[in-house]
N, C-alpha and C positions, 0 to 999 in steps of 0.2 A: 190410605181412605179408596175405597172399593166405587167406582161409578154402578149406577144404577143400570141395567140392562136397557139395549135400544128398542128392544122390543118388550111389552108387558102382556103379549099373547101366552097362552097357556100349553103347555104340551100337548092337550087334547086338540087343540086347533090345530095342529101339525098333523096329528093322528087322524083327524077326521079325512084329511085330504091325500094321507099319503101311504098310511097302515095298509097292509095287504090282509085285509081281514081274516081271520081264523074262524073254522068251524068245528064243531063238535058233535058227538052222539051219533044214532044210527040215520038220526034226520038230517043229520049236517047243519044243525043251527048256528047262527055266526055268533061268533063271541063278541061281547059289548067291548068297547074301547076301554073302558077301566079296567075289564078282566085283563086285556091285550096289552095295559101299561102297568101289571101288577106281577108282582113275583109267581114264578112258575117252576114247580120241581120237575116238571117232565119235560120231554124233549118236544122240539117243534117240527113240522113236516114241509113248512116252506117257509120263505123268508117274511121278517116282520114289515119290511118295506116293499111297494111295489116293483117289481124290475120286470122284463123281459129277457133277460141275459142268462143262459140256461146254468153258466158256468157259477155264476153269483148265487142262483137258486141253490146249487148244491151244496156250497161253500158256505152260506150263511147259516144253514143248519148243522153243519159242522162246527160251525164257529159258535155258535150258542153251547154245545156240549163243552167247546174249550172254557167259555165263559163260566158255566156252572162249575167245570173243573178247578178253575182258577178260586172259585168264592167258597170252595169246599162242600157243593152240594151235589158233586156226581164223584164217582172215585176214579181216580186216573192212577198210573205208573211213573208217570214224569211229576218231576218236583215243580212246584209252582212259578220257578223261573224260566223252566222252560216252556210250560204253558202259555207264558204270556211272551215269549220270544216266537213261539208259533201263531198264536194271535195276531200280535202285533205285524209280523212278518206277512202275513195275509193280508192285512190292511195297508200296510205298505206299498206294497207291490200292484194292489190292486185297488185303486181308487174307488171302484163300486161297492167296496165293502165298508169303506169306512162308516158313513152314517148308519150302515145296519147295525155294526158294532156299538156306536154309541146309542142309538135306540133300544139294544138288547141289553144294554148297561144300565140305561133308564129304567127298565121295565124291571131287573133284577134287584134292582135299589129302593124299588116303590114297594111299600107295605110288605118289607123283608122282615121274618120274626125273629131271626138270629142275627145277633150284633155282629158277631166275627165275620158270616157270609157277608153283609151291609157294608162291613168297613174294607173286606177285601174286593168287593165290587167298585167302590170309590177307590181304592187303590189302584185298580185294572184301569180304572177311566183317566188316573192321573196319569199312570205309566204311559199310555196312547196317547195324550196330548203332548207328550215329549217327542212324539215321531211325527203325528200327521191331526192335522184340523178336518172339523167335519166340513161339510160343503158351506158355501155363503147362506144358501137359503136355510138350511138347518142350524147354523149357528145360534142366531138370535132365540131360536127357541130352546136349545140346549144352555145357551147362557141363562135364560130364565130359569128354565129348570134348577142348575147350579146356585144361582142367586138365592132362591128361596130357602137353601139348605145352609145358607152363610151362618146363621144363626137359631137353627132348629134343633140342638141337641136334647131340651125338655120335650118337645115334641115328637120328637124320633121315641126318646124312651118310653114315654105314655103311650105312642102309637104300639110299639112291640109289646108292652103290657096288655093291650086289648087284644092283639092278634093271638096273644099265648092263651089268654084267657078265654078265647072264642074258641082255640083249640082244643082248650081242656073240657070241653062240652061232648067233643066227640069220644068215637070209642077209644080204648085203648090201645088198638092197632095202627089206627089210624097217627096215634100220638108219637109212635115208635119209628115213623117212617123218615122224620128228619129230627135231628138234636135243636131242643127248644134252648135258646141260649139267651138270656139279657144282659149278661154279665159284659163289661168294657174287656174286649178283646182285641183292641187296637186304639187307636188315636180315636179321639171326637170327631163325629162326623162333620161339623164344623171346621176342623182343620185341613181336611180333605178337601172339602167345597171351597174354601178361601184358595187352596192352592190351586184347584181346577179353574178356578173362576180366573185370577191370573193369567194362569197358564192359557187357558182358553184365549184371553185378550191378546197376547202376545203370539201364539202361533198362528192366528187368523192373519197377524199383520206380517210377519217374518217368514212364516212358512215352518214346514216341520223339517225332519231329517233328510238332507241334500246328499246327492252322491250315486255311486252305483253298488257301493257294497252295502249287503243286508244289515237289519240290526243284529248286534250280538248281546250275549248273555251278559257281558261287562256293561253294554248300553242300559239293559234291562235294570239290572243292580243300581248303575248309576240312577236312573230315572225314578226309582222307588226311595232311595235315598235321600235324593232332592226335596221331596215332601218334607221331612223334618229338617235336613241340612240343605238350606239353599245353597243352587251354584254361583260360584262366580259370575257368571254370566246370566244376566236379566236380572241381577238384584240392585240394591241402592248401594251410592259410595259409601254411606253410614254402615249399613249392614254388613259389607265388605269387609270396612275396616274393623268393625266387632269383632269378626270372625277371625280374624288375622291376629287379635291381639295375643293370644296365647304362643303361638308360632314365632310371630315376630312383631313383638311388643314396642321395638323403639322405632319402626317405620312409620313414617309420616304418611306414605302412597301406597296405593295399593299396591300388594305384592305382583297381582297379575301383572299390570301395567307396567312396573319397572322390569319385571323377568322376561316380558315379550318384547319390550323394546329393546334389551341390550340383545335378546339374541339376534336380532333383525340385524344390529350393529355388527355383532359378533360374526354373523356368516356373510359378512360383506354387503348388505343391503343398500347402503350408500355408493356402491359401486353397482349396482344390478340395473339395467335398463327396464324401463315399466316398473320399478318398485311402487306398490301399492294400487297400480293400476291393473296389472297382470295379478290375475287370481291364482293363488296356489290351489294345487290338485283336492278337491274338496274334501276325498274320503283322508287324506293327509291331516287335513286342518281336523275333520271330526277326531280322529285318533288323538292328536296333540290336545285337543279340548278337553277330551276326556280326562288325558293325564294331567293338566294345569288344574283342572277341578279337583284333583288328588294332592294338589300342593307338589307336582313334578312336572320336572322339564327334560325331559329326552337329552342323552348326550348324542345322539344320532341323527339329528337336523342337520341336512345339507343344504336346504333350499331356504334362502332368506323370506321368498315369498309365503312361506307356510306361516310362522310365525307374522309375518306382516298381515294376512289376510285374517287371522284368529285375532291379532290385537285389533282392526277394524270393527271387527265383529261383536269384540267387548265391548269398544265405546258405543256402537249402535244398540246394542242390545241393553246397556243400563236403563234400569226402571225410570229414571229420569236422568236427561240429559246430562253431560259435564256442563253446560249453559244451561242452568234452569228456566223453564218455562216462563215464568214472569219476569224473564231479562229479554226475550224473545223481540218484542217491540222496539225495545231499545236497540237491539244489535241491528237490525234492519235497517233502523232510521239512520243510524251512523256507520251505515257501511262504506261511505267515500271519506270520512272524518277519521284520520290516525289517533288523535287526543281523547275524542269520545270514545274510539273503539278501545285505547287502552282502559281509560277511565271506566268502562263497564266491569272489566277484568277485576278493577279492584275493590269493586262494590261486592263482589260475588260471594258466598259464603267461605270460607276460610279452607276446608276439604276440597272444595269445586274448584277454588283459585289456583291450590297447589296443584291439582290433577290437569287442570287446563295449561298453565304454565308450564308444566312438565313435558307435555306434548305438544305446545309449542315450541318450544326449546328444543325437540326431539327433532320437528319438521326443518328447523332451522338449521339443523346438520346438513339435511338434504337439499335446501335451498342455495347452498354454498356453490357458487359457481364451479367451482373443482369438481364437484361431486354432479353436477346437473349436466355438464359435459356427458358423463357414463350414462346416467339414470334416464337422460332426457325428460326428466320430471322436474319443470322449473316451480315458482312459487304459485304460479296460476293452477300448473295442473294440480299440485299438491293440494292446494286449496281446492279445487275442484274435487277431489277424490274423499276428502277428510270433513270437509263442511256439513254433508249428511250424519255424520257421527257425532256431530255436537249440537247442532241445533234442528230442532224438530217444527216444520209449520203445521199448524192444527187445521189448517182450512182444508176442507173438501173441495174447493173450488180448483180445477185445473188451471186458469188464468193466474189465480193467486199464486198457485205452488210453484208455477214457471217461472213468474216474477219475484218470488221470495227467495226462489234459488240461486238467481242471480247475485241478489243482494247478502245472501249468506256465504255464498264464494268468495264474495270481494271483503267482507269483513273480517273472514278468516284471513284472508290475504294482508287485510291492514295490520292483523296481529302477528303472522309470520315475519312481516317487514320491520315492524316497529316496536313492538313489544319488547321488553330487555328483562330477559330470561336468566341474567349471569348469575343470579342466586340459586336457581335449580341445579348448577355444577356439581354431581356429585350426591345429591341429595336423593335419598330411596324411602 
């Protein structure tokens, strides 16, 4: 289920305060907000949003051409992957361009009479959300815009028909300027909108692509494919198990969980100082994530901190935490009671119980005194770094979050010390 957006304000509310109003004609008459937020076949001579940064002013106009090129509304010699790469890299490198891109995409996906162009505009928005989020101030407005398209396919089809009928009344010359196309040349717009809505909520919390390496063509292609084929990261446990049925029909646990865990051990993670506390190189983690999402584990890995960091990320990004939200209060209420803590685990849904027991069994290996002497990661340290990946506090009150963090750590410590996981030995 998708929650309603936090703000019910319309995009026009944001536009009235932040749009860099354009003018037209010899008398330089102001273009209305509705026209500023409707598809435009021409170029723009200044940014959509108010800015005093000269570099951004110039880049914004060039970026609008890239958006048009990706959507098929402007000719270009680059293929669409490279157009997306240039566009995304500009915004990933320059934070000031991010809201500008999203407002340009809002404009070009509003009152667009070509379905193919419209679909590609939504596709570019979905790809962009894999790399960076809008500013906190703009997020709620973008969220509201996307939300209004979750079930809008019939309305969009009707609107395109109205726009096409309106254009047929004009001269034949103007009709040739742009291909009229109301055929389905892409996924339903609601499919893109639902993906963008979930992705926006996640990227606003976790942030976009991290590291020093710029986006790659492979990452662009991966971001596009994720619209139809959900990633192993950020999905629900049920979706992940459903996806792996064809490849690993006999597995009772997520392939990504067992493979990354085994890689940490195979590379000597239980003898590595600071394992799970010391982060792996972020660019190497990103590269491994890309391969894992293609069901591949490279043989060139040498640092156990790389799979360890990615494993933590996988747990943290699950759509619903390993311990579902309805059990959260019970967990923090029994953070000092070993029997009650173990009882919570026994009441979890079967898949969640298996995944959590596998994780605890895995952590119990590191909690052995012979390994703690090398890793300097005793049961308290292990609980501290892993608890945030298993339990999620929903409160916005800093005091509640601080207090619950201590209880979450204690609860996980109870499980590492007291939960019998002998049944997980050798389970895949």
